[in-house]
C-alpha positions as MATLAB code, in Angstrom:
seq = 'MFCANFIFDTKQFDDEFHRLDALIAAAAKETEGYLGEESWEDPKTGRISNIYYWSSENGLKQLIAHPKHIEAKQRYSEWLSGYQVVISQVMRTYGDKTLQHPLLAAQAAAEA';
ca = [
      -8.347    7.824   -6.869;
      -7.964    5.961   -3.606;
      -5.033    5.125   -1.395;
      -4.468    2.782    1.494;
      -1.750    3.819    3.915;
      -0.565    0.885    6.034;
       1.436    2.233    8.998;
       3.150   -0.210   11.341;
       5.769   -0.863   13.993;
       7.804   -4.011   13.564;
       8.931   -6.876   15.711;
      11.183   -9.432   14.031;
      10.587  -10.411   10.397;
      11.235  -13.982    9.313;
      11.204  -15.842    5.994;
       7.448  -16.457    6.272;
       6.778  -12.739    6.670;
       8.858  -11.894    3.590;
       7.143  -14.640    1.558;
       3.671  -13.452    2.515;
       4.590   -9.788    2.026;
       5.827  -10.521   -1.510;
       2.611  -12.402   -2.338;
       0.481   -9.505   -1.122;
       2.536   -6.992   -3.112;
       2.091   -9.145   -6.238;
      -1.645   -9.466   -5.557;
      -1.967   -5.680   -5.208;
      -0.350   -5.184   -8.623;
      -2.944   -7.510  -10.170;
      -5.958   -5.643   -8.777;
      -8.182   -3.458  -10.907;
      -6.887    0.090  -11.305;
      -3.629   -0.410   -9.392;
      -1.440    2.673   -9.909;
       1.584    1.977   -7.742;
       2.969    2.129   -4.260;
       5.633    3.738   -2.137;
       7.145    3.066    1.259;
       8.584    5.256    3.993;
      10.444    4.573    7.202;
      10.916    7.024   10.058;
      14.621    6.729   10.953;
      13.961    7.886   14.527;
      11.285    5.339   15.401;
      11.614    2.634   12.726;
       7.902    3.047   11.963;
       7.080    2.065    8.370;
       4.379    3.361    6.054;
       3.393    1.540    2.843;
       1.046    3.485    0.582;
      -0.850    1.820   -2.267;
      -2.756    3.794   -4.937;
      -5.731    2.813   -7.134;
      -7.778    4.625   -9.754;
     -10.982    3.384   -8.071;
     -12.097    1.727   -4.870;
     -12.657   -1.646   -6.596;
      -8.971   -2.583   -6.635;
      -8.601   -1.723   -2.975;
     -11.573   -3.931   -2.132;
     -10.072   -6.749   -4.220;
      -6.834   -6.586   -2.227;
      -8.677   -6.518    1.106;
     -10.577   -9.673    0.082;
      -7.485  -11.497   -1.241;
      -6.764  -14.737    0.715;
      -3.112  -13.819    1.367;
      -4.112  -10.403    2.713;
      -6.633  -12.083    5.014;
      -3.952  -14.527    6.179;
      -1.500  -11.709    6.913;
      -4.140   -9.799    8.841;
      -4.811  -12.863   11.001;
      -1.094  -13.353   11.692;
       0.063   -9.734   12.032;
       0.947  -10.037   15.733;
       3.751  -12.468   14.835;
       5.646   -9.682   13.040;
       4.135   -6.340   14.038;
       3.836   -4.626   17.385;
       1.020   -2.411   16.127;
      -0.566   -1.051   12.967;
      -2.987    1.532   11.613;
      -4.596    1.615    8.162;
      -5.808    4.871    6.637;
      -8.046    4.605    3.565;
      -8.364    7.874    1.663;
      -9.953    9.225   -1.451;
      -7.490   11.474   -3.249;
      -9.145   14.809   -3.936;
      -6.279   16.256   -5.950;
      -2.586   15.859   -6.519;
      -0.091   18.364   -7.843;
       3.611   19.125   -8.016;
       6.293   20.199  -10.442;
       6.142   16.792  -12.185;
       9.847   16.081  -11.695;
       9.333   13.272   -9.140;
       8.503    9.810  -10.367;
       5.311    9.175   -8.413;
       2.575    6.541   -8.853;
      -0.097    9.195   -9.391;
       1.656   11.093  -12.199;
       0.517    8.706  -14.953;
      -3.062    8.768  -13.649;
      -2.992   12.553  -13.480;
      -1.590   12.842  -17.028;
      -4.288   10.483  -18.341;
      -7.022   12.500  -16.621;
      -5.716   15.743  -18.132;
      -5.508   14.295  -21.674;
];
């Protein structure tokens, strides 16, 4: 499994940001092996982290190459004051299985 963690500090969002963000989220869901996503915000700093999960690297590459993702990357300075992307291969995941998490279904399928 792979994940892309998009960490960013915001400026001011406008309608165009929200439109483009929704298109990218929809595009991610259509990529090969998409497992889900989650989002976090640090209440002290306002920093946001969006994490997307895939069963293989192909879906991640599809999202990176998507025209709307490319457009957002070119225009990021309109809405963000900085960003960092961390691409990771998930080595393992575990827990008590009581949380609804994007990787639970993938883990259950792998164990079956």
